[in-house]
C-alpha positions as CSV (number, residue, x, y, z in Angstrom):
1,M,0.0,0.0,0.0
2,E,1.2,3.5,-0.8
3,N,2.4,5.1,2.4
4,N,1.8,8.8,2.3
5,D,3.8,9.2,5.5
6,K,6.9,7.6,4.0
7,H,9.5,9.9,2.6
8,F,10.9,8.3,-0.6
9,K,14.4,9.1,-1.5
10,R,13.5,9.8,-5.1
11,Y,10.7,9.9,-7.6
12,T,10.5,8.4,-11.1
13,V,7.6,10.2,-12.9
14,T,6.5,9.0,-16.4
15,T,4.0,10.2,-18.9
16,A,2.1,8.1,-21.5
17,L,4.2,8.1,-24.7
18,P,2.3,10.1,-27.3
19,Y,1.8,8.2,-30.5
20,A,4.0,9.6,-33.3
21,N,1.5,9.6,-36.1
22,G,0.1,13.1,-35.3
23,P,0.7,16.2,-33.1
24,V,-0.4,16.6,-29.5
25,H,-3.7,18.2,-28.7
26,I,-5.4,19.8,-25.6
27,G,-7.0,16.4,-24.6
28,H,-3.5,14.9,-24.2
29,L,-2.3,18.0,-22.2
30,A,-5.3,18.1,-19.8
31,G,-5.2,14.4,-19.2
32,V,-1.5,13.7,-18.9
33,Y,1.2,16.2,-19.6
34,I,0.2,19.3,-17.7
35,P,-0.7,17.5,-14.4
36,A,2.5,15.5,-14.6
37,D,4.6,18.6,-15.2
38,T,2.8,20.4,-12.3
39,Y,3.6,17.5,-10.0
40,V,7.2,17.3,-11.0
41,R,7.8,21.1,-10.7
42,Y,6.3,20.9,-7.2
43,L,8.5,18.0,-6.2
44,R,11.6,19.8,-7.4
45,M,10.6,22.9,-5.5
46,K,10.4,20.7,-2.4
47,G,14.0,19.6,-3.0
48,E,13.1,16.1,-4.0
49,E,15.3,14.0,-6.4
50,V,13.1,13.5,-9.4
51,L,13.5,12.0,-12.9
52,F,10.8,13.1,-15.3
53,V,10.7,10.7,-18.3
54,G,8.8,11.0,-21.6
55,G,9.2,10.0,-25.2
56,S,7.4,9.2,-28.4
57,D,5.8,5.8,-29.1
58,E,6.9,5.1,-32.6
59,H,5.9,1.5,-33.5
60,G,2.7,-0.2,-34.4
61,V,0.3,-0.6,-37.4
62,P,-1.2,2.9,-37.5
63,I,2.2,4.3,-38.4
64,T,2.8,1.8,-41.2
65,I,-0.7,2.6,-42.6
66,K,0.0,6.3,-42.6
67,A,3.4,5.6,-44.3
68,E,1.6,3.5,-47.0
69,K,-0.9,6.3,-47.6
70,E,1.8,9.0,-47.9
71,G,4.2,6.9,-49.9
72,C,7.0,7.2,-47.4
73,T,8.7,5.1,-44.8
74,P,7.5,4.6,-41.2
75,Q,10.7,6.3,-40.0
76,D,9.8,9.4,-42.1
77,I,6.5,9.6,-40.3
78,V,7.9,9.2,-36.8
79,D,10.7,11.6,-37.4
80,R,8.3,14.2,-38.5
81,Y,5.9,13.9,-35.6
82,H,8.5,13.2,-32.9
83,N,10.1,16.6,-33.7
84,I,6.8,18.4,-33.7
85,I,5.8,16.9,-30.4
86,K,9.1,17.4,-28.7
87,K,9.4,21.1,-29.8
88,S,5.7,21.7,-28.7
89,F,6.4,20.3,-25.2
90,E,9.5,22.4,-24.8
91,E,7.7,25.6,-25.8
92,L,4.8,24.8,-23.4
93,G,7.4,24.3,-20.6
94,I,6.9,20.6,-20.0
95,S,10.1,20.1,-18.1
96,Y,11.3,16.6,-19.0
97,D,14.7,15.4,-17.9
98,I,14.6,13.3,-21.1
99,Y,12.2,13.1,-24.0
100,S,13.4,10.4,-26.3
101,R,11.8,7.8,-28.6
102,T,11.1,4.1,-29.1
103,S,12.9,3.9,-32.4
104,S,16.2,4.7,-30.7
105,K,19.1,2.2,-30.7
106,T,19.0,2.2,-26.8
107,H,15.3,1.3,-26.8
108,H,15.6,-1.5,-29.3
109,E,18.4,-3.0,-27.3
110,T,16.6,-2.6,-23.9
111,A,13.3,-3.9,-25.2
112,A,14.9,-6.9,-26.9
113,A,16.9,-7.7,-23.7
114,F,13.8,-7.4,-21.6
115,F,11.9,-9.9,-23.8
116,K,14.9,-12.3,-23.9
117,K,15.2,-12.4,-20.1
118,L,11.5,-13.2,-19.7
119,Y,11.8,-15.8,-22.5
120,E,14.8,-17.5,-20.9
121,D,13.1,-17.5,-17.5
122,G,10.1,-19.3,-19.0
123,K,7.6,-16.5,-18.4
124,F,5.9,-16.8,-21.8
125,I,3.7,-19.4,-23.3
126,E,3.9,-20.3,-27.0
127,R,0.8,-20.7,-29.2
128,E,0.4,-21.5,-32.9
129,T,-2.6,-19.9,-34.6
130,E,-3.9,-19.5,-38.1
131,Q,-3.9,-15.9,-39.4
132,F,-4.7,-14.2,-42.6
133,F,-1.8,-14.1,-45.1
134,D,-1.3,-12.1,-48.3
135,P,0.3,-14.4,-50.8
136,E,1.2,-11.5,-53.2
137,R,3.0,-9.4,-50.5
138,N,4.2,-12.6,-48.8
139,K,3.2,-11.3,-45.3
140,F,0.8,-11.8,-42.5
141,L,-1.7,-8.9,-42.3
142,S,-2.9,-7.0,-39.2
143,D,-6.6,-6.4,-38.9
144,R,-6.4,-2.9,-40.4
145,Y,-4.8,-4.3,-43.6
146,I,-7.8,-6.6,-44.1
147,I,-10.9,-5.3,-45.9
148,G,-14.1,-7.0,-46.8
149,T,-17.9,-6.7,-46.7
150,C,-19.5,-5.9,-43.3
151,P,-21.9,-8.7,-42.4
152,K,-24.1,-6.2,-40.6
153,C,-24.5,-3.2,-43.0
154,G,-23.2,-4.5,-46.3
155,N,-20.4,-1.9,-46.5
156,D,-17.8,-3.6,-48.7
157,H,-14.9,-1.5,-47.4
158,A,-15.1,-2.6,-43.8
159,Y,-11.8,-3.2,-41.9
160,G,-10.8,-6.4,-40.1
161,D,-11.3,-4.7,-36.7
162,Q,-14.2,-2.3,-37.4
163,C,-16.7,-1.2,-39.9
164,E,-16.4,2.6,-40.0
165,K,-19.8,3.0,-41.8
166,C,-22.0,1.3,-39.1
167,G,-19.4,1.4,-36.2
168,S,-19.5,-2.4,-35.5
169,S,-16.5,-4.0,-34.0
170,M,-15.5,-7.4,-35.6
171,S,-12.7,-9.8,-36.3
172,P,-11.3,-10.5,-39.8
173,D,-13.1,-13.9,-39.7
174,E,-16.5,-12.2,-39.7
175,L,-15.8,-10.2,-42.9
176,I,-17.4,-11.5,-46.1
177,N,-14.9,-11.9,-48.8
178,P,-11.8,-10.7,-46.8
179,H,-9.0,-9.5,-49.0
180,S,-5.7,-7.5,-48.7
181,A,-5.9,-3.8,-48.5
182,L,-2.3,-3.7,-49.8
183,S,-2.5,-5.9,-52.9
184,G,-6.2,-6.7,-53.3
185,A,-5.3,-10.4,-53.2
186,Q,-7.6,-13.0,-51.8
187,L,-6.2,-14.0,-48.4
188,V,-5.3,-17.4,-47.2
189,K,-5.0,-18.8,-43.7
190,K,-1.5,-19.7,-42.6
191,A,-0.1,-21.0,-39.3
192,T,2.1,-18.7,-37.3
193,K,3.7,-18.9,-33.8
194,H,3.6,-16.2,-31.2
195,W,4.6,-15.7,-27.5
196,Y,2.1,-14.7,-24.9
197,L,2.3,-13.3,-21.4
198,P,0.0,-15.3,-19.2
199,L,-1.7,-12.5,-17.3
200,D,-4.1,-15.0,-15.6
201,Q,-1.1,-16.3,-13.6
202,Y,-0.7,-12.8,-11.9
203,E,-4.3,-12.3,-10.9
204,E,-3.8,-13.2,-7.2
205,W,-0.8,-10.9,-6.9
206,L,-2.6,-8.1,-8.7
207,R,-5.6,-8.4,-6.3
208,D,-3.4,-8.3,-3.3
209,W,-1.3,-5.4,-4.6
210,I,-4.0,-3.1,-6.0
211,I,-7.4,-4.2,-4.7
212,E,-6.2,-4.7,-1.1
213,G,-3.1,-2.5,-1.1
214,H,-4.0,0.6,-3.1
215,K,-7.6,1.6,-2.1
216,E,-6.4,5.2,-2.0
217,W,-6.1,5.2,-5.9
218,K,-8.5,7.4,-7.8
219,P,-11.9,5.7,-8.0
220,N,-11.9,5.7,-11.8
221,V,-8.6,3.8,-11.8
222,Y,-9.3,1.5,-9.0
223,G,-12.8,0.6,-10.4
224,Q,-11.5,-0.1,-13.9
225,V,-8.7,-2.4,-12.6
226,K,-11.2,-4.3,-10.3
227,S,-13.6,-4.8,-13.3
228,W,-10.8,-6.3,-15.4
229,L,-9.8,-8.6,-12.6
230,D,-13.4,-9.6,-11.8
231,N,-13.9,-10.6,-15.5
232,G,-10.8,-12.7,-15.5
233,L,-7.5,-12.1,-17.3
234,Q,-6.3,-14.0,-20.4
235,P,-2.9,-14.6,-21.9
236,R,-1.9,-11.7,-24.2
237,A,0.4,-11.9,-27.3
238,V,3.6,-10.0,-26.9
239,T,4.8,-10.6,-30.5
240,R,3.2,-10.1,-33.9
241,D,4.0,-10.5,-37.6
242,L,5.0,-7.1,-38.8
243,D,8.1,-5.5,-40.4
244,W,8.1,-2.3,-38.2
245,G,9.1,-2.5,-34.6
246,V,11.6,-4.1,-32.3
247,P,12.6,-7.4,-33.9
248,V,11.9,-10.4,-31.6
249,P,15.4,-11.6,-30.5
250,L,14.9,-15.3,-31.4
251,K,16.2,-17.3,-34.4
252,E,12.8,-18.8,-35.0
253,A,11.1,-15.4,-34.9
254,D,12.3,-14.0,-38.2
255,G,9.8,-11.4,-39.5
256,K,8.2,-10.9,-36.1
257,V,8.4,-7.8,-33.8
258,L,7.4,-7.1,-30.2
259,Y,3.8,-6.1,-29.9
260,V,3.7,-2.3,-29.4
261,W,1.8,-2.6,-26.1
262,F,4.8,-4.7,-24.8
263,D,7.5,-2.6,-26.4
264,A,6.2,1.0,-25.5
265,P,6.2,1.0,-21.7
266,I,9.7,-0.4,-21.7
267,G,10.4,3.0,-23.3
268,Y,10.3,4.5,-19.8
269,I,13.2,2.3,-18.8
270,S,15.2,2.7,-22.1
271,N,14.8,6.5,-21.9
272,T,16.1,6.4,-18.3
273,I,19.1,4.3,-19.4
274,E,19.8,6.8,-22.3
275,H,19.6,9.8,-19.9
276,C,21.8,8.2,-17.2
277,T,24.3,7.0,-19.8
278,E,24.7,10.6,-21.0
279,K,25.0,11.9,-17.4
280,G,27.3,9.0,-16.3
281,T,25.0,8.0,-13.5
282,D,23.3,4.7,-12.4
283,W,19.9,4.2,-14.0
284,K,19.0,1.3,-11.8
285,K,18.2,3.5,-8.7
286,W,15.3,4.9,-10.6
287,W,13.7,1.5,-11.3
288,K,15.1,-1.0,-8.9
289,D,15.3,0.7,-5.5
290,E,12.4,0.3,-3.1
291,D,13.1,3.9,-1.9
292,T,12.1,5.2,-5.3
293,K,8.4,6.2,-5.8
294,L,7.2,5.4,-9.4
295,V,4.2,7.4,-10.6
296,H,2.6,7.0,-14.1
297,F,0.6,9.9,-15.5
298,I,-1.8,8.6,-18.2
299,G,-5.3,8.9,-19.7
300,K,-8.1,6.5,-18.9
301,D,-7.6,4.5,-22.1
302,N,-4.2,3.4,-20.8
303,I,-5.2,2.3,-17.3
304,V,-5.1,-1.5,-18.2
305,F,-1.6,-1.2,-19.6
306,H,-0.1,0.7,-16.7
307,C,-2.0,-1.0,-13.8
308,I,-2.2,-4.6,-15.0
309,I,0.0,-5.4,-18.0
310,F,3.2,-3.4,-17.4
311,P,3.2,-4.3,-13.7
312,C,2.9,-7.9,-14.7
313,M,5.9,-7.5,-17.0
314,L,7.9,-5.9,-14.2
315,K,6.9,-8.5,-11.7
316,A,7.8,-11.3,-14.2
317,Y,11.2,-9.7,-14.7
318,G,11.8,-9.9,-11.0
319,D,13.7,-6.9,-9.5
320,Y,11.8,-3.8,-10.7
321,I,9.6,-1.6,-8.6
322,V,6.0,-1.2,-9.5
323,P,4.0,2.0,-9.5
324,E,2.9,3.6,-6.2
325,N,0.2,5.5,-8.0
326,V,-1.3,5.9,-11.5
327,P,-3.4,9.1,-11.3
328,A,-5.2,8.6,-14.6
329,N,-7.6,11.3,-15.9
330,E,-10.8,11.0,-17.9
331,F,-11.2,12.5,-21.4
332,L,-11.6,16.2,-22.4
333,N,-14.1,17.1,-25.1
334,L,-14.0,20.1,-27.4
335,E,-17.0,22.3,-27.8
336,N,-19.3,19.5,-26.6
337,D,-17.9,17.0,-29.1
338,K,-15.3,14.2,-28.7
339,I,-11.8,15.2,-29.7
340,S,-10.9,13.3,-32.8
341,T,-7.5,13.2,-34.6
342,S,-8.9,11.6,-37.7
343,R,-11.6,14.3,-38.0
344,N,-9.2,17.1,-37.1
345,W,-11.5,18.0,-34.3
346,A,-8.9,19.3,-31.9
347,V,-6.9,22.3,-30.6
348,W,-3.4,21.3,-31.6
349,L,-0.6,22.4,-29.3
350,H,1.8,23.5,-32.0
351,E,-0.9,25.6,-33.7
352,Y,-1.9,27.2,-30.4
353,L,1.7,28.1,-29.6
354,E,1.9,29.9,-33.0
355,E,-1.4,31.6,-32.7
356,F,-1.2,32.6,-29.0
357,P,2.5,33.6,-28.5
358,G,3.3,34.2,-24.9
359,K,0.1,32.6,-23.6
360,Q,1.5,29.2,-22.5
361,D,0.3,29.8,-19.0
362,V,-3.2,30.7,-20.0
363,L,-3.6,27.3,-21.7
364,R,-2.0,25.6,-18.7
365,Y,-4.3,27.4,-16.3
366,V,-7.5,26.7,-18.3
367,L,-6.7,23.0,-18.8
368,T,-5.9,22.6,-15.1
369,A,-8.9,24.5,-13.9
370,N,-11.1,22.4,-16.2
371,A,-9.2,19.1,-15.8
372,P,-11.1,15.9,-16.4
373,E,-9.9,14.4,-13.0
374,T,-13.0,12.5,-12.0
375,K,-15.2,12.6,-15.1
376,D,-15.0,13.7,-18.8
377,N,-15.0,17.5,-19.1
378,N,-15.4,20.0,-21.8
379,F,-13.2,22.8,-23.3
380,T,-14.8,25.7,-25.0
381,W,-13.2,28.8,-26.4
382,K,-15.7,31.0,-24.5
383,D,-14.6,29.3,-21.2
384,Y,-11.0,29.9,-22.2
385,Q,-11.7,33.6,-22.7
386,D,-13.7,33.9,-19.4
387,R,-11.1,32.2,-17.3
388,N,-8.4,34.4,-18.8
389,N,-10.3,37.6,-18.5
390,N,-12.3,37.0,-15.3
391,E,-9.7,35.0,-13.3
392,L,-6.1,35.3,-14.4
393,L,-6.4,38.9,-15.5
394,A,-9.1,40.2,-13.1
395,I,-8.1,38.4,-9.9
396,F,-4.4,37.3,-10.0
397,G,-3.1,39.9,-12.5
398,N,-5.1,42.7,-11.1
399,F,-4.0,42.2,-7.5
400,V,-0.4,41.9,-8.4
401,N,-0.5,45.0,-10.7
402,R,-2.4,47.2,-8.2
403,T,0.0,46.2,-5.4
404,L,3.2,46.9,-7.4
405,V,1.9,50.1,-9.0
406,L,0.9,51.5,-5.7
407,T,4.3,50.6,-4.2
408,H,6.0,52.6,-6.9
409,K,3.5,55.5,-6.6
410,Y,3.8,56.0,-2.9
411,F,7.2,54.5,-1.9
412,E,9.4,54.7,-5.0
413,G,9.1,50.9,-5.4
414,K,10.7,50.2,-2.0
415,V,9.1,47.5,0.2
416,P,7.8,49.2,3.4
417,A,8.2,47.7,6.9
418,M,5.4,45.3,8.0
419,A,4.8,47.2,11.3
420,N,1.8,48.5,13.3
421,L,-0.3,45.5,12.4
422,N,-4.0,45.5,13.4
423,E,-6.4,42.7,13.8
424,K,-7.4,42.7,10.1
425,D,-3.7,42.6,9.1
426,N,-3.0,39.7,11.4
427,A,-6.0,37.8,10.1
428,A,-4.8,38.2,6.5
429,I,-1.3,37.1,7.5
430,E,-2.6,34.1,9.3
431,E,-4.8,33.1,6.3
432,M,-2.0,33.6,3.7
433,N,0.4,31.4,5.7
434,Q,-2.0,28.5,5.4
435,Y,-1.8,28.2,1.7
436,P,1.6,26.6,1.2
437,E,0.6,23.6,3.2
438,K,-3.0,23.5,1.8
439,I,-1.8,23.6,-1.8
440,G,1.0,21.3,-1.2
441,H,-1.2,18.6,0.4
442,L,-3.5,18.7,-2.7
443,L,-0.6,18.4,-5.0
444,D,0.8,15.5,-3.0
445,T,-2.6,13.7,-3.5
446,Y,-2.9,14.5,-7.2
447,K,-5.8,17.0,-6.8
448,F,-4.4,19.6,-9.2
449,R,-7.7,21.3,-10.0
450,E,-8.4,21.9,-6.3
451,A,-4.8,23.0,-5.7
452,L,-5.1,25.6,-8.5
453,S,-8.4,26.8,-7.0
454,E,-6.6,27.4,-3.7
455,L,-3.9,29.3,-5.4
456,M,-6.6,31.6,-6.8
457,N,-8.1,31.9,-3.4
458,L,-4.8,33.3,-2.2
459,A,-5.0,35.9,-5.0
460,R,-8.6,36.6,-3.9
461,L,-7.5,37.1,-0.4
462,G,-5.0,39.7,-1.6
463,N,-7.6,41.5,-3.6
464,R,-10.1,41.5,-0.8
465,Y,-7.5,42.8,1.7
466,L,-6.4,45.6,-0.6
467,T,-10.0,46.6,-1.5
468,E,-11.1,46.7,2.2
469,N,-8.2,48.8,3.3
470,E,-8.2,51.2,0.3
471,P,-4.6,52.5,0.5
472,W,-5.3,54.9,-2.4
473,K,-7.8,56.8,-0.2
474,Q,-5.7,56.7,3.0
475,F,-2.3,57.9,1.8
476,K,-2.9,61.6,2.4
477,T,-4.4,61.1,5.8
478,D,-2.5,58.1,7.1
479,P,0.6,57.2,5.1
480,E,1.9,54.9,7.9
481,R,-1.2,52.8,7.6
482,V,-0.7,52.5,3.8
483,K,2.9,51.3,4.5
484,T,1.4,48.4,6.5
485,V,-1.3,47.6,4.0
486,L,1.2,47.5,1.1
487,A,3.8,45.6,3.1
488,V,1.2,42.8,3.8
489,S,0.0,42.9,0.2
490,L,3.5,42.5,-1.1
491,Q,4.1,39.4,1.0
492,I,0.9,37.9,-0.5
493,V,2.3,38.8,-4.0
494,A,5.6,37.1,-3.0
495,K,3.7,33.9,-1.9
496,L,1.9,33.9,-5.2
497,A,5.2,34.2,-7.0
498,I,6.4,31.0,-5.3
499,L,3.2,28.9,-5.1
500,S,2.2,29.6,-8.7
501,E,5.4,28.2,-10.2
502,P,4.2,24.6,-10.7
503,F,1.0,25.8,-12.4
504,L,2.1,29.0,-14.2
505,P,5.9,28.7,-14.6
506,F,6.4,31.5,-17.2
507,S,4.3,34.0,-15.2
508,A,5.8,33.0,-11.9
509,K,9.4,33.6,-13.2
510,K,8.3,36.9,-14.6
511,L,6.7,37.9,-11.3
512,Q,9.7,36.7,-9.3
513,A,12.0,38.9,-11.5
514,M,9.7,41.9,-11.1
515,I,9.8,41.8,-7.3
516,G,13.4,40.7,-7.0
517,L,12.6,37.4,-5.3
518,N,15.2,34.6,-5.3
519,V,13.1,31.5,-4.9
520,E,14.9,28.8,-2.9
521,G,12.0,26.3,-2.7
522,W,8.4,25.5,-1.8
523,N,9.0,25.7,2.0
524,Q,10.3,29.3,1.6
525,A,6.6,30.3,0.9
526,K,5.8,29.3,4.6
527,E,7.8,32.3,5.8
528,T,5.7,35.4,6.6
529,V,8.3,38.0,5.3
530,L,9.5,37.1,1.9
531,L,10.3,40.6,0.7
532,P,12.4,42.4,3.4
533,E,12.0,46.1,4.1
534,G,13.8,48.3,1.7
535,S,14.1,45.8,-1.1
536,V,13.2,47.3,-4.5
537,I,10.4,46.4,-6.8
538,G,11.4,46.5,-10.5
539,E,9.6,47.8,-13.5
540,V,6.0,46.7,-13.4
541,E,4.7,44.6,-16.4
542,L,1.3,43.0,-17.0
543,L,1.3,39.3,-16.2
544,F,-1.8,38.7,-18.4
545,T,-3.6,40.5,-21.2
546,K,-7.2,40.4,-22.3
547,V,-8.4,37.8,-24.8
548,E,-10.6,39.7,-27.2
549,D,-13.9,38.6,-28.7
550,E,-12.5,38.5,-32.2
551,T,-9.7,36.2,-31.1
552,V,-12.3,33.7,-29.8
553,A,-14.5,34.1,-32.8
554,A,-11.6,33.3,-35.1
555,Q,-11.0,30.0,-33.2
556,I,-14.7,29.1,-33.2
557,K,-14.9,29.8,-37.0
558,K,-11.8,27.6,-37.5
559,L,-13.6,24.7,-35.7
560,E,-16.8,25.4,-37.7
561,D,-14.9,25.2,-40.9
562,T,-13.4,21.9,-39.8
563,K,-16.9,20.6,-39.0
564,K,-18.1,21.6,-42.5
565,Q,-15.1,19.9,-44.1
566,N,-15.7,16.8,-42.1
567,E,-19.3,16.7,-43.3
568,L,-18.1,16.9,-46.9
569,N,-15.4,14.2,-46.3
570,A,-17.8,11.9,-44.5
571,W,-20.0,11.5,-47.6
572,A,-19.0,8.7,-49.9
573,P,-21.0,7.2,-52.8
574,N,-22.6,3.9,-52.3
575,P,-20.4,0.9,-53.3
576,I,-20.6,-0.1,-57.0
577,K,-23.0,-3.0,-57.4
578,P,-21.7,-6.4,-58.8
579,N,-20.8,-6.4,-62.5
580,T,-23.7,-6.9,-65.0
581,N,-23.8,-6.9,-68.8
582,I,-25.4,-5.1,-71.7
583,D,-28.1,-7.8,-72.0
584,E,-29.2,-7.3,-68.4
585,F,-29.2,-3.5,-68.8
586,G,-31.1,-3.8,-72.1
587,K,-34.1,-5.3,-70.2
588,M,-34.7,-1.9,-68.6
589,D,-36.8,0.4,-70.9
590,I,-35.7,3.8,-69.7
591,R,-37.3,6.8,-71.5
592,V,-37.8,10.5,-71.3
593,G,-41.2,11.9,-70.7
594,T,-42.6,15.4,-70.2
595,V,-44.4,16.2,-67.0
596,L,-48.0,17.4,-67.7
597,E,-49.2,17.4,-64.1
598,C,-47.6,16.9,-60.7
599,T,-49.6,16.9,-57.4
600,K,-49.3,15.4,-53.9
601,V,-51.1,12.2,-53.3
602,P,-53.9,12.8,-50.7
603,K,-53.1,11.4,-47.2
604,A,-49.6,10.4,-48.3
605,D,-46.9,12.8,-47.2
606,K,-44.1,11.2,-49.2
607,L,-45.8,10.6,-52.5
608,L,-46.1,12.7,-55.7
609,Q,-48.4,11.8,-58.6
610,F,-47.0,12.6,-62.0
611,L,-49.0,12.6,-65.3
612,I,-46.3,12.0,-68.0
613,D,-46.4,12.4,-71.8
614,D,-44.4,9.4,-72.8
615,G,-44.6,10.2,-76.6
616,M,-47.4,7.7,-77.3
617,N,-49.8,8.1,-74.4
618,K,-50.2,9.8,-71.0
619,R,-49.2,7.7,-68.0
620,T,-49.5,8.1,-64.3
621,I,-46.4,7.4,-62.1
622,V,-46.2,7.7,-58.3
623,S,-42.9,8.6,-56.8
624,G,-41.8,9.0,-53.1
625,I,-40.0,12.3,-53.5
626,A,-42.6,14.7,-52.1
627,K,-40.2,15.6,-49.2
628,Y,-37.8,17.1,-51.7
629,Y,-40.3,19.0,-53.8
630,P,-42.6,21.0,-51.5
631,N,-43.9,22.8,-54.5
632,P,-44.6,20.0,-57.0
633,E,-46.1,22.3,-59.6
634,E,-42.5,23.5,-60.3
635,L,-41.9,20.2,-62.1
636,V,-44.7,20.7,-64.6
637,G,-43.2,21.2,-68.1
638,K,-39.9,19.6,-67.1
639,Q,-38.6,16.4,-68.8
640,V,-37.7,13.5,-66.6
641,C,-36.3,10.0,-67.0
642,F,-38.5,7.1,-66.1
643,I,-38.5,3.3,-66.3
644,A,-41.4,2.4,-68.7
645,N,-41.6,-1.4,-68.4
646,F,-42.2,-1.9,-64.7
647,E,-45.4,-3.9,-63.8
648,P,-48.1,-1.4,-62.8
649,R,-48.8,-1.4,-59.0
650,K,-51.2,0.5,-56.7
651,L,-49.8,3.0,-54.2
652,K,-52.4,4.6,-51.9
653,G,-55.1,3.8,-54.3
654,V,-53.3,5.2,-57.4
655,T,-52.0,2.9,-60.1
656,S,-48.4,3.7,-60.9
657,E,-47.1,2.8,-64.4
658,G,-43.4,3.1,-64.0
659,M,-40.7,4.7,-61.8
660,I,-39.2,8.2,-61.9
661,L,-35.4,8.1,-61.8
662,S,-33.8,10.2,-59.1
663,A,-30.2,10.7,-57.9
664,E,-29.3,10.8,-54.2
665,D,-27.1,13.7,-53.1
666,K,-24.5,13.5,-50.3
667,D,-27.1,14.9,-47.8
668,G,-29.7,12.2,-48.8
669,R,-31.7,14.6,-51.0
670,L,-33.4,13.1,-54.0
671,V,-33.2,15.0,-57.3
672,V,-35.1,13.9,-60.5
673,V,-32.9,12.9,-63.4
674,T,-33.4,15.1,-66.4
675,P,-31.8,15.3,-69.9
676,S,-29.4,18.2,-70.3
677,Q,-31.5,19.6,-73.2
678,P,-35.0,18.9,-74.5
679,V,-35.6,15.7,-76.5
680,A,-38.8,14.2,-78.0
681,P,-41.0,12.6,-75.4
682,G,-40.6,8.8,-75.5
683,S,-36.9,9.0,-76.4
684,N,-34.9,6.0,-75.1
685,V,-32.1,6.3,-72.6
686,G,-29.3,3.9,-73.2
């Protein structure tokens, strides 16, 4: 069980490895990277020994698919996105000790050695199964490279793991006529051998370690792990047939790589080894010493990997520590819709940094204040604007600015003595001194949203104290009283300058420089006098600026344009029907007729009744297109194409002698088919 009273000698803090087939968005930041960085910055300020490890996850099928589509190599894809992600994190101030990648030489060697140790210790089981094989490409195919007809909706471009038209999950065996997405070849079943980690053998240990020993974990994490265990664990393949990844280090495993779920978390270890090798230090203390506290920051989609699978891998290896906590967050939505990389429905970090220069802390603040810690939450640009203008600017920034400006105005920027304190002053001092411990406790227990709220309460205290004492009114009549008020207010400013650093690192550094405060650590904020009498306040600058309506409107329009583009992209014509021949087509007698009358069929909202001049006679045809022609008389005089040799049938009491031809648009609207210029009624179409 995690012992919150125990003081660990050091901390290993990891973040989920972002997948290097796209940039990072605000959902990733709110769920993983900002809380992790806040925690690490706090630990460092407390003087703890911390290693903050991150990196890009660069193996797996989605990367090979993207490379196929773009006509480049998987390495080209991961190089591109690794650089974008790494640069974005650096600019946002995510303070990794190392941010590396799973395509590195060190990682390949570490992951291969990890597998080999488990293999030699008999920790795997071997199984031979039959899987789909592309005879033209001479390779086994992953589910995403297998396409066929969906058995549920008839979509003939369904993937081996999902039909994207109806959303059904499936296996390749369920597809009708499965074939290769790479070559188009008909697939064959071929035997292949893989190695599995028998998770079921670790169930008793997992129950004892988590269910009994870590009841303090977040309910969403604890509950998901318990559900998995209650449903029973099964062996899970650690290898697969693929040509992109860490090669399985066995002679009989040619053409096989480590499954990405097995390979990726080892990246935490390999990145640690890489960092320590560069520094000339021992990496093992970060992963094999019981006095090291291991904490994984992840999103809820990664709970099973970090709370069940990776710990089982570490346990199987034998001498690794396992995580003391996995404070996973839920998901962040965007403008009331699920963030989606494939639909480009996201606020991308690298774009934000370009479009909002100098506003890293605003994003950090908004995403922490609105963090999905216990349930899914929602980001809107209006909320972003409100939190910046009404909280950062109006509360935090306003208090700091008023205090520093008044100090320059009345005392030439010199900090006055904190003397002649009255009851109100002492009450404010007592209250402000509670915040370092209050905020620290919340950060220790991974309650970042509450901790940030308490930081703002400290700023509110400052504003309230300043407003109640009105130094701008008292200076002429009682300058000594103003000295006391500003002295107390300046100490609150100094506390904010220290305590805000984990949350707002750029603004905190700027504020520390303005007031000339040399920050030594978190506990320094527990002191009452942080700015001694006579110390000089530097030139005052605004910490935050207003976010204007037009700025928000531009971002909302950008999203609306994305939604419109998605609607266009989402439409696709129906699949071409099976091949036919000219003889079959010739059986249809398609002709052109002139509309003489067109009216709605009584008591039938969907039906229109046409009277057609077919060149020889007049005929009645009933068509279900009334919804698309609210004014049917507009069709009178137009020429339409119709099938002349359908058996007559009655619809709502009207005998229909054919079928009007219509085309279905991308929005489902039906439009009658007409010749491009007038022809004689009765003309054949063919």
